[in-house]
N, C-alpha and C positions, 0 to 999 in steps of 0.2 A: 514044419507047421508054425514054429515060433516066428520065423521071418515073415511068413505070409500074414500072420496076425498083426505084426508090427506095421506092415505096409498098409493094411486096411485102416488101422487106428491112425497112422501118420497122415494118410490122405484125408480122413475125416476131420482131423485137427486143422490141417492147412487150408481146407476148403469150407470150413464151417461158416454158414450164412451166405455162401455164394451159390445160388441156384442157377444163375445164368451160365450157359454152356461156355461162352468165351471167357468168363471170369474164372470158372473152374479150370479151364485149360491153362489160363495164365498162371494160376497158383501152382498147379501140378507140374507144369513144365519149367517154371522158374525154380521150383524145388529140385527138379531133376538136373539143374545146372545150366539151362539155356538162359542167356541174357535177353530178356523180352521187354518190349515197351507196349503200352496200351493207350490208345487214343480215347480220352474220356468222353468225347463228343460222339464219335461213331462206334466205339467199342472195338475197333480194329486192333488186333494183336499182331505184332511184327517182331522179327529178330533185331536186336540192337546192332548198329554198325560196328560195335566193339566186339562182335562175335567172330569166331574163327570161321572162315569160308566153308570148312568141312561140316560145320554144324547144320548148314542148309541141307546137305545130302543126308546127314544122319536123321534129321527131322522127317525128310521124305520117307525114308525107310521105316521109321517108327509108326507110319500109318498101318503097318502090317503087324499083327500080333506075333507072327512067326519071324520077326526081323532078325533074330539071332541065326536063323538058318540061311538067310540070304545076304547078310551083311557081315563079312568076316575080314575086315581090313586089319592089317597088323597094327598093334598098339604101339605108339611111339610119341615122344614129346616133340610135337611138330614145330620145327623152327625152319623157316625159309631162309637158307643161307644167301640166296640171291637178292634178298631185300623184300620190299613190299609186294603184296599180291598185285597183279595187274588190274587195271580198272575194270576190265570186262568181267572179272571174277566177282566184283562187288555189285553186280547188277541182278543178282538172284531175286526172284519174286518174293521170297520170304523176308527180305529187307523192307518190303512195302506192305505186305499183308500175308497172314497165314489163314488158310481155310480150316478153322478149328474143328469143323464138323467132320473132317476126315479122320479124326483121332477118336478111338473108341473108349473115351475116358470114363464112361459109366459101366464099363465091363471090368469087374474085379479081376478077372484072369489077365486082362490086358495090363492092368496096373501092377499085378505081380510080376509080369515080364519086364515092364518098364523100370521097376525099382529093384530088380534082382540081377542086374548086369554086373557080375563080379569080374574085376580085372585082376589077373594073376600078378603077383609081385615078381617082377623080372627086371632087374637093373640093366640088363643088356639091351632092353628095348628103349631105354632112355636116350635122349639126345644129349651127349656130353657137352655140347656147346653151351647149354643153359648155365653151366657152372660159371661161365665167364661173367654172367650178370651178378654174381655174388661177390665180386671183387670190390674193393673199397672205392676206386674211382668210378666204377660202373654204378655202384649204389648211389654215389653222389650225383652223377650226371644223367642217369637214365630213369625215366618214369614209365614210358610206354614200352612195356615188355612184349615179347612175342606172344601171340594169342594161344590159349590152350583149347584143345578140342574136348567137347563134352564126352565123346566116345572113349577118351583115354582116362576118364575119371570114374571112380565108383560112385553109384547113385547118391548115397546119403551124405557124401562129403563134396560132391561136385560143385554145388553152389558156393560153398565156402571157399574152395580153391579158386574158382573163377572170380569171386568178389575181391579177394586179397590181391590177386594178380592185376585186377583193374585199377588198383591204387599203387602199383609199382612194387609189390612184394613178390619176390621171385621164390618159387618152390621147386623142390627136386622130386618129391613123391608124396603120396597121401594114401590113407587107408581109412575106410569108414568103420572098421571094427567088424568082427564077424561072430555071431552067436554070443554076444555079450562081452567080447574083448574090447580093449581100449582102442579108440580111434586115434589117428596121429597124422601130423603133417610134418614133412621134412623141409626146412628152409635152406636156400642156397647161402651157406656161410652165415657168420654170426651177425652181420649188420641187418639182414632181413629178419632174422629171428628176434633180435633185440628191438627192432622197430615195431614188430607186431606186439611184443611184450609191452612196449610203451603204449600202444593204442589200447591194448587190453586194460591196462592199469589206469590210464588217464582219460579214456574216452568210453570204451565199451562198458566197463563196469559201472560207470556213472549214468549210463543210459538204460542199461538192462539189469534186471535182477537175476543174476546167473546162479544156477544150482550146481553146475559141474565143476570139477577140479581140473586145473591146467598144471601140468608139470613139464619141466624142461631138462633134457639130457642131450649134451652136445648140440646139434642143430635141429633136434627133434622136439616138437611140442606135442604132448599127449593130452587127450581130453577123455574124462570118464565121469559118470554120474556116481555120487557116493553110495547110492542105493542100488547100483548096477541096473538102473532103469535105462535100457537102450533107447527106447522111444523118446524119453525126455532128453537124452543126449543128442539125438538127431534133430529134435525140435529146437534145441538151443543153438546148434550149428546153423540152422536155418535163420534164427533170429539175428545172430551175429552177422551172417552173410547179408541179410536184408538191410541191416543198419549200415554196414560198411558201404554197400553199393549205393544206398540213398545219399550218403554224405561223401561220395567218392571225390567230387570236385574240391571240396574243402580239404579233405585229407591229402589229396595230391598237392595242393598249394602249401599245406603245412610241411609236407616232406621236402618240397623244393626249398622252402625257407630254411629248414633245419640243415639240409645238405649244404647250403651256402655258408653255414657256420662251421662245418667240419674241417679239421686240419689233419696233418699227418700225425699229430699227437693222439688224436682219437683213433687213428688206425691201429695204434699199438696197445690200446686199452683192452683189458679183459671184459667179459660180458657184463659182470656186475657193475664195474665202473662206467661202462658205456651206457648201461641202462639208466644210471643216475644222470648222466649227461643228457641223454635223449629226453628223459622226462622233464628236465629243467628247460631244455630247448623247446619242448612242446608248449609249456606254459608261456614262454616268451613269444612263440610264433602266433598263438591265438590272440595274445594281447596286442602285439605290434600290428598284426594284419587285421585286427578287429573281426575275428572269425567267431561266430556264436554257434557252437555245436554242442555245448554242454548243458543248455537249458533243458530241463526235464519237461 
């Protein structure tokens, strides 16, 4: 019952003041991890072209409250070894418009189903190729990572995982936390972990009044609310994800500039020293490139 109560309170918070059906849909399904766009003139909601092609199929199935009984694809970190998806796959109607009326978002039972899609922790389902993106040269040279499927992410951390992936931060696994436990995200090696720490310290904390605690162990970042308030933890993850995705173009450009400054000497550094370097480079990057993302 606790999880269901949190879902109801969570949906009420993220949709507060949005009475229009399409606006409610946008907030709910963005929170669920789908990368959505909204046309301010027409009100049309569509999937972003940055979405994984399988997100279209998953959205279709989510029109049914009993989707878990009819959609049982294996969970895996989907990486297409053959390269980019072919052009025909990118022509799905959801990239142009989504009929939001087909989703029963005013039905609290439907919302319970939508936000209680628990993914079992199973490292054997992961695609080991992703670890390649955590290497030093790959961190330096690659921003456009393989897209992540919403289906492979737990609901309350899905948006966060998708947002940081959109700015070139590669992750290995994530967990929303269950029944009051700590949520976590595992980064691919130290460079992605330290880069996120840099963004947290130099950007996110300057834009948002954060209440939760972040702790770091190996390549894992954990987040928990000091008062064990799970709802507030989920809302904070949403805030961070929304902020990152909003400023993704600037953050990508900052990372590209910083990557151009990295040498083999940085490859040898421990995380503490690397964080100092990254934070210094961050300040240089926004000054040299005249990027204004810190204005409150």
